[in-house]
Each structure stands twice: as C-alpha cells, then as structure tokens.
C-alpha positions in Angstrom: -24.2 15.1 -8.1 -27.8 15.6 -7.0 -30.4 16.0 -9.7 -30.8 19.8 -9.0 -27.0 20.2 -9.1 -26.7 18.2 -12.3 -29.4 20.3 -14.0 -27.7 23.5 -12.9 -24.4 22.2 -14.0 -25.7 21.3 -17.5 -27.3 24.7 -17.9 -24.0 26.4 -16.9 -22.0 24.2 -19.3 -24.5 24.9 -22.2 -24.3 28.6 -21.6 -20.5 28.3 -21.5 -20.5 26.5 -24.8 -22.3 29.5 -26.3 -19.6 31.8 -24.9 -20.9 32.8 -21.5 -18.4 32.5 -18.6 -19.0 29.8 -16.1 -20.4 31.0 -12.8 -18.3 30.7 -9.7 -18.7 27.6 -7.6 -22.0 27.5 -5.8 -23.8 24.8 -3.8 -25.3 23.6 -7.1 -22.1 23.4 -9.1 -18.6 22.0 -8.5 -15.8 20.5 -10.5 -13.7 17.5 -9.5 -9.9 17.4 -10.0 -9.7 14.0 -11.5 -5.9 13.9 -11.7 -5.7 14.8 -8.0 -8.1 12.0 -7.2 -5.9 9.6 -9.1 -2.7 10.9 -7.4 -4.4 10.5 -4.0 -5.4 7.0 -4.9 -1.7 6.3 -5.5 -0.9 7.7 -2.0 -3.5 5.3 -0.5 -2.1 2.4 -2.5 1.4 3.2 -1.1 0.0 3.1 2.4 -1.8 -0.2 1.7 1.5 -1.7 0.4 3.3 -0.6 3.5 0.6 -2.3 5.6 0.9 -5.4 3.5 4.6 -5.5 4.1 4.1 -5.0 7.8 1.5 -7.7 7.8 3.9 -10.1 6.1 6.7 -9.3 8.6 4.3 -9.7 11.6 3.2 -13.1 10.4 6.7 -14.3 10.7 7.0 -13.2 14.3 5.0 -16.2 15.6 6.7 -17.8 18.6 5.8 -21.0 20.3 5.8 -21.6 24.0 9.2 -23.2 23.6 10.5 -20.1 22.0 9.4 -17.9 24.8 10.6 -20.1 27.7 9.7 -23.3 29.5 7.8 -21.4 32.2 5.6 -19.6 29.6 3.8 -22.9 28.9 2.9 -23.2 32.6 1.8 -19.6 33.0 0.0 -19.5 29.6 2.2 -16.6 28.5 2.5 -18.5 25.2 -1.3 -18.4 24.7 -1.5 -14.7 25.5 1.3 -14.0 23.0 -0.4 -16.1 20.3 -3.7 -14.1 20.9 -1.9 -10.7 20.8 0.1 -11.8 17.7 -3.0 -12.9 15.8 -4.8 -9.7 16.8 -2.0 -7.5 15.5 -1.6 -9.5 12.3 -5.4 -9.2 11.7 -5.2 -5.4 12.3 -2.5 -5.0 9.7 -4.4 -7.1 7.2 -7.5 -5.1 7.8 -5.5 -1.9 7.4 -4.3 -3.1 4.0 -7.8 -4.0 2.9 -9.2 -0.6 4.0 -6.5 1.5 2.5 -6.6 -0.4 -0.8 -10.4 0.0 -0.8 -10.0 3.8 -0.4 -7.6 3.9 -3.4 -10.1 1.9 -5.5 -13.0 4.1 -4.4 -11.1 7.2 -5.5 -10.3 5.7 -8.9 -13.9 4.6 -9.4 -15.2 8.0 -8.5 -12.8 9.7 -11.0 -14.0 7.3 -13.7 -17.7 8.0 -12.8 -17.1 11.8 -13.0 -15.4 11.3 -16.4 -18.3 9.2 -17.7 -20.8 11.8 -16.4 -18.9 14.6 -18.1 -18.7 12.6 -21.4 -22.4 11.9 -21.2 -23.2 15.6 -20.6 -21.0 16.6 -23.5 -22.7 14.2 -25.8 -26.1 15.6 -24.7 -25.0 19.1 -25.4 -23.7 18.1 -28.8 -27.0 16.5 -29.6 -28.9 19.6 -28.5 -26.6 21.9 -30.6 -27.2 19.7 -33.6 -31.0 19.7 -32.9 -31.1 15.9 -32.5 -33.1 16.0 -29.2 
C-alpha cells in the first residue's frame, strides 16, 4: 500500500470502528482476499510439483551415442541429443523454481497483509484508549 492509501485506509477503518460504513473501493482503498491468495499459492505449488516430476523423468531420458546408433557417433547426433536433453531438463528445473517462487511470494504477501492489518488494528486500539 502506498503511504496515501494507507492513511486513507486507516481513516476509513477508524470511522468504521465508530459505526460508519466503509466507503466503496477507490484508488486509495482495497482489501486483499488472503484465503484466495493462499489457495492460489497451492495451485502454483501443484504446478511446481508437476514440473519437478517432469524434470525427474526427463533426467532419466539421457541416451548415449551407443543408445542412439553407431552412426550417431560419427554424425555427432549424440552430441546434439545431449545438448537438447540438457536444455530441456534445465527448462523444467527452471519452471519448478519459478512456480515455487510464485507460490512463496503469494504466501509472503498474504502474511504481510495480515501483519499490516494487525498493526493497524493495534494502532486504532491505542487511539481509542487514548494511549497515543
């Protein structure tokens, strides 16, 4: 939240605590659906797990020049296969890393929103008690 948005958000919450309705969403206010963020993180985790399984399977598909054919060693087909295989395995590993990173970012964002909300609530409680 930008500082202006945070200030507006706190004023709206303070007014709401005194019985006023919250204003509709505006550019200065918004509310995050934390449970949806966590559910989405689970979806990203699932995709990351599928990429991890694909990566493990692809790693086992390594073939030598002998596996391909005797002529492949003379035409360097075995070298081309090795390069393509390593490239594909690297892509799958990278996909897993990126998808897992997205899941973690969603969870961390949800936790940050919760912490900010808790901090704002404590501030309002202190204001209501006249401690600040």
